[in-house]
C-alpha positions in Angstrom: 109.5 258.8 119.2 107.2 258.4 122.3 106.0 254.9 122.9 102.4 255.6 122.3 103.0 256.9 118.9 105.4 254.1 118.2 102.8 251.6 119.1 100.0 253.5 117.1 102.2 253.3 113.7 102.8 249.7 114.4 99.2 248.9 114.9 98.6 251.2 111.5 101.0 249.2 109.7 99.9 245.7 110.7 96.0 246.4 109.9 97.4 247.9 106.5 99.0 244.8 105.7 96.0 242.8 106.8 93.8 244.4 104.5 96.2 244.0 101.7 95.9 240.2 101.8 93.6 238.3 99.2 90.4 237.3 100.7 89.8 233.8 101.9 87.7 231.3 99.6 84.4 230.7 100.4 83.9 227.0 102.0 82.7 224.3 99.4 79.0 223.7 100.3 78.6 220.6 102.8 76.2 218.9 100.5 77.0 219.4 96.7 74.6 216.7 95.7 71.0 217.5 94.5 68.5 217.3 97.5 65.3 215.3 97.4 62.2 217.2 96.7 58.7 216.9 97.7 55.5 217.3 95.2 52.6 218.8 97.3 49.3 218.4 95.8 46.1 220.2 97.0 43.2 218.6 95.6 39.2 219.1 96.0 37.8 216.0 94.0 34.1 216.3 92.6 34.4 213.1 90.6 35.9 210.2 92.9 35.5 207.3 90.4 37.3 209.3 87.6 39.9 210.4 89.9 40.4 206.7 91.0 41.2 206.2 87.4 43.7 208.6 87.2 45.5 207.5 90.5 45.6 203.8 89.3 47.2 205.0 86.1 50.1 207.4 87.6 51.3 205.0 90.6 53.4 203.0 88.1 54.7 206.0 86.2 55.3 207.9 89.7 57.3 204.5 90.5 59.5 204.5 87.5 60.9 208.1 87.6 61.7 207.2 91.4 59.0 208.9 93.1 57.1 207.6 96.3 54.2 208.3 98.1 54.5 209.7 101.6 51.1 210.8 102.3 48.1 209.7 99.7 45.1 208.3 101.9 44.6 208.2 105.7 43.7 209.8 108.5 43.8 213.7 108.6 43.2 215.8 111.5 43.1 219.8 110.8 44.7 221.6 113.5 44.2 225.1 112.4 42.3 226.9 109.5 39.2 225.4 107.4 40.6 222.7 104.8 37.1 221.6 104.2 37.3 218.7 101.9 40.5 219.4 100.2 42.8 216.4 100.1 46.7 216.5 100.6 48.9 214.4 98.4 52.8 214.5 99.1 55.4 212.4 97.2 59.1 212.4 97.7 61.5 212.7 94.8 65.1 211.9 94.3 65.8 215.7 93.0 63.7 218.6 91.8 65.1 217.4 88.2 63.8 213.8 88.8 60.3 215.4 89.5 60.2 217.4 86.7 60.9 214.5 84.3 57.9 212.9 85.6 56.0 215.7 85.4 56.7 216.7 81.8 57.2 213.1 80.7 54.8 212.0 77.8 53.6 209.3 79.8 52.2 211.5 82.8 50.9 214.2 80.2 48.8 211.3 78.6 47.6 210.3 82.2 46.7 213.5 83.4 44.3 213.6 80.9 42.1 211.3 83.2 42.1 213.8 85.7 40.3 216.5 83.7 37.0 217.2 85.2 37.5 215.2 88.3 38.2 218.4 90.6 40.4 221.3 91.2 44.1 221.0 91.8 47.0 223.0 93.1 50.6 221.4 92.8 53.9 222.7 93.8 57.6 221.2 94.0 59.8 221.9 96.8 63.2 221.3 97.3 64.1 219.7 100.9 66.5 221.5 103.5 70.1 220.2 103.2 
C-alpha cells in the first residue's frame, strides 16, 4: 500500500473512533445560587401627599422581605430623551422569588391600595447578571 493511502486510512480510522465517543458533560454553572433582582418603578405622581402615605407604609414591608432601596429620592440628570416628571425608584432584592413574595404578600396588597389614584406606574422585575 502506498504511504499516502496508509496515512489517509489511519486518519479516517482515528476520526471515526473520535466521533463514536460519548459527548462530554456540560460544565456546571459558575453560580447556581439565586441571583439578586432589581425592581424598577417608573412613576408619574399626581397626588404627592397620598403617595407619601403609601411610601411610608411600604418601607417597613420592603425591609421585612429583604428589599433595600437603591434609588428613591435624590438628584437626577436626564442624559437622553424626555423623562418629563417621571420618577424612578429602584429596589434590590435577594432574588426574584423574594421580590415576588413581597409583591404578592397580603401586607403589600393592603398597602398598595394607598397608592390608588396618586399617579400612574410601571413596575418591572429584573434578575441581575451573574
